[in-house]
C-alpha positions, -999 to +999 in steps of 0.1 A: +003+404-343-003+376-318+031+380-302+027+418-299-008+413-284+006+388-259+033+412-249+008+440-244-013+418-222+017+410-201+028+446-198-008+457-188-009+429-162+024+440-147+013+476-147-020+467-130-001+445-105+023+474-097-007+498-091-024+472-070+008+466-048+013+504-045-024+507-034-020+480-008+012+497+005-005+531+006-034+515+025-010+499+049+008+532+055-024+551+061-042+526+083-020+537+112-012+574+118+006+594+145-012+624+158+005+653+174-002+690+176-029+686+202-029+704+236+003+694+254+016+670+228+054+665+224+065+668+197+040+695+186+046+690+149+049+661+125+083+674+118+092+656+151+078+622+137+095+601+110+080+571+092+105+543+090+084+516+074+051+499+077+036+509+111+071+519+123+077+555+135+105+574+151+093+600+176+116+629+186+105+645+219+132+671+215+117+687+184+109+723+190+096+750+166+128+770+172+162+761+187+157+755+224+179+758+255+180+740+288+154+712+288+141+725+255+174+717+237+180+687+216+186+657+238+172+674+269+135+669+265+115+660+297+082+658+278+066+632+256+030+628+243+014+616+211-015+595+197-017+565+175-047+563+153-057+529+140-082+533+112-082+497+100-110+483+121-088+456+135-060+454+160-026+461+145+010+459+157+031+491+157+067+498+165+074+532+180+110+544+184+111+571+210+144+587+203+155+609+233+187+619+213+209+620+244+241+619+224+229+649+203+226+673+232+247+704+228+277+705+252+263+735+270+230+717+275+242+682+282+218+664+306+232+663+341+233+626+345+262+603+352+257+585+319+233+578+291+223+546+309+212+566+340+193+591+318+175+562+301+167+544+333+140+571+339+127+567+303+123+529+301+085+531+304+055+550+291+019+552+301-008+542+276-045+549+274-065+528+249-098+541+233-127+538+256-106+536+287-102+562+314-072+547+332-035+549+322-015+517+323+023+515+325+042+498+297+078+490+299+100+495+268+131+481+254+161+505+254+189+507+228+213+535+235+189+565+239+160+550+221+130+536+239+114+510+217+078+506+223+060+477+206+022+477+209-008+461+194-032+490+191-070+484+189-091+504+164-095+540+174-070+564+190-044+552+216-025+579+236+010+574+247+026+597+273+057+596+295+036+605+325-002+610+329-008+645+315-026+674+331-035+700+306-045+737+308-080+726+300-080+703+330-068+732+351-096+755+340-121+728+346-108+722+381-109+759+389-145+761+375-156+732+397-147+753+428-168+784+419-198+773+439-179+768+471-182+799+494-148+792+509-131+797+475-125+830+458-110+829+423-090+858+409-074+865+376-040+879+384-026+883+348-018+866+316+010+846+301+031+858+272+006+840+248-024+855+265-035+826+288-051+835+321-034+830+354-057+822+383-051+826+420-074+807+444-081+820+479-093+793+503-103+800+539-134+797+562-156+827+571-140+832+605-129+869+611-100+858+633-065+869+621-050+843+598-016+833+585-011+836+547+001+805+529+008+800+492+009+767+472+023+769+437+021+742+410+033+736+374+063+759+372+077+734+348+055+721+320+063+684+322+057+681+360+021+671+358+024+654+392+025+688+408-009+696+394-025+664+407-008+669+441-023+705+441-058+690+434-054+667+464-043+695+487-073+716+476-098+688+480-084+680+514-087+717+525-123+717+514-131+683+530-147+677+564-115+663+579-109+678+614-074+689+606-085+706+574-112+725+592-086+737+617-063+747+589-090+769+573-095+786+607-058+793+611-047+800+575-056+819+544-045+797+516-035+811+482-031+786+454-015+792+420-027+761+401-010+767+367+021+788+369+033+781+333+003+776+310+023+783+278+049+757+286+022+732+296+000+738+265+029+738+240+045+705+252+076+720+268+096+706+296+109+734+318+107+768+302+079+791+290+090+788+254+120+771+236+144+800+248+120+813+275+120+819+312+125+794+340+099+804+366+116+785+395+134+817+404+124+849+423+139+869+395+131+853+361+158+842+338+142+863+311+114+889+313+080+870+313+045+881+320+035+849+338+064+853+361+057+890+367+020+881+376+030+854+400+057+874+417+034+903+422+009+879+438+036+866+461+046+901+471+010+910+478+002+878+499+035+879+517+032+842+526+045+828+559+043+794+543+054+787+507+049+753+491+062+745+456+050+714+439+071+694+414+078+659+401+113+650+392+124+620+372+137+598+401+117+566+403+125+556+439+127+589+458+104+616+468+119+650+473+117+669+506+137+700+498+147+731+518+123+725+547+133+738+582+149+709+600+127+714+631+096+711+610+111+683+588+117+661+619+081+663+629+068+661+593+085+627+587+067+613+617+033+622+601+044+612+566+072+586+565+086+570+534+057+559+510+069+524+506+036+513+491+047+532+460+083+522+463+095+556+476+118+569+502+124+605+511+155+623+496+162+653+518+180+686+507+189+709+535+177+745+532+202+771+520+212+798+545+193+830+542+216+858+530+217+892+548+215+909+513+196+899+483+215+872+464+219+873+426+200+840+422+174+826+446+144+803+443+109+817+450+109+797+482+142+811+494+129+846+485+099+841+507+121+830+536+143+860+532+116+886+526+088+874+547+103+850+572+084+821+557+087+784+561+092+771+526+094+736+511+096+720+476+080+686+472+090+663+444+065+634+438+077+613+408+052+592+388+066+557+385+046+534+407+017+559+411-016+566+394-032+601+393-054+593+424-022+582+442-006+615+435-037+634+447-037+614+479+000+620+484-005+658+480-033+658+505-013+637+530+018+659+525-002+692+533-019+677+563+015+664+577+032+697+570+006+718+589+007+695+618+045+696+619+045+734+617+019+736+645+041+714+667+073+732+659+058+766+665+078+783+637+051+801+618+035+833+631+010+857+616 
């Protein structure tokens, strides 16, 4: 009996020890969680997050609810955003494997880079915002093949990790609402996206009755390009400032601003399209029928802009893009806005395409405005690396001021 009792005690002890160890392991696993599914997160589902051990997670930015194409295909994502919740009450180390899956991209959607190394050279950093802080800080990561390895010690609370500082649909709506009290701004709903989100058009000008030149500024055609939204904010704030050149601009121009061209793509954490196999709104004729594109195109045709400005941010770290601008205007523009060396940038120039006598099969919205309305058009690319949100706002304001002064000098825009 004594032997049996001793054996039972040992077995009970082992069972309790096993339960205790399992409990500790469960607590360790639960004290740090990855959060996705919020506005603009990428991935949008926990199906794009894999636990690989204690406080070690693999994040798959290419996860989509359905098979995607273009920059929504596996290995093509240009979007990243998730949160790390530390519920332990003390700082804890985490290891986050951001797997960009470059080698898994379908051949038809292979990223257009010279190599995996070039592709990852634009993905060797993230921005992080800790709980209680308003500023994003840049964190460099280790790179192994197409995996960016981020090691952080996260404080208690929720830490957010993004590839670039985000700009959400909610931020856009709040920005638009902040302008309602300004008599120089008229806000119009011009339609809805495929998922029913409002598309706004801002009209900005002074109260002068003199004839004015219509100009259009478009931002956020591609979901990941949050820099375009911040540049747009900078342009609008500049136009509504007491700067002498801004006052002159409102006397000469009637500005129309489309602040959020692709709300579905922005909200759903997509990179380029309106949905995983949706439309690319870059073009005058959408790659697929889309309500957001139809509303924007109708607005363009109604405004008939003589100046069309498209705002983007590409992945390049060292170059800003000055694309498709009339060379006569560009020469003067670069005098007023030379390379932004303070942010480690130089201009990369793309010459404008020739305007065809007949409607081409495929043309950008800017080229369409040149052909249909005789407009001056330009696409700006203001990449994030080396910049904070206020830097991009300031860059947008400076670019618009320089562009208007250059156009004035070149004398190429008429009413």
